[in-house]
C-alpha angles and dihedrals in degrees: 000000000000126000120250087253092054089050091052090049094049090048091053088047091056093040092245118142119234089234089064090051093046091048093051090045089048091231121135113250094227088060092054089049088055088050093050092047092051093240090122134019113232124230116255092240092053092054088050091053089053093046091050091047091051092049090048090053093045088051092050088049092054093049093050093049095065092046092052090049090050090050092048091046090051094057114092 
């Protein structure tokens, strides 16, 4: 399991906004901000939800990239 800070860094690396990760994980963005600031410690299951959401978004991104490349190659 990654920390919430690792998840944020991976999202940045893949150019995914944390609000997208939060929406997919069904966790309110202000709550994640409190975790990142250290005001509140996240539950283990919540961090797992965030991690799973991020991996799903990364996978979606990977599936869209080849389709976009195929479409670009098909144009004259």
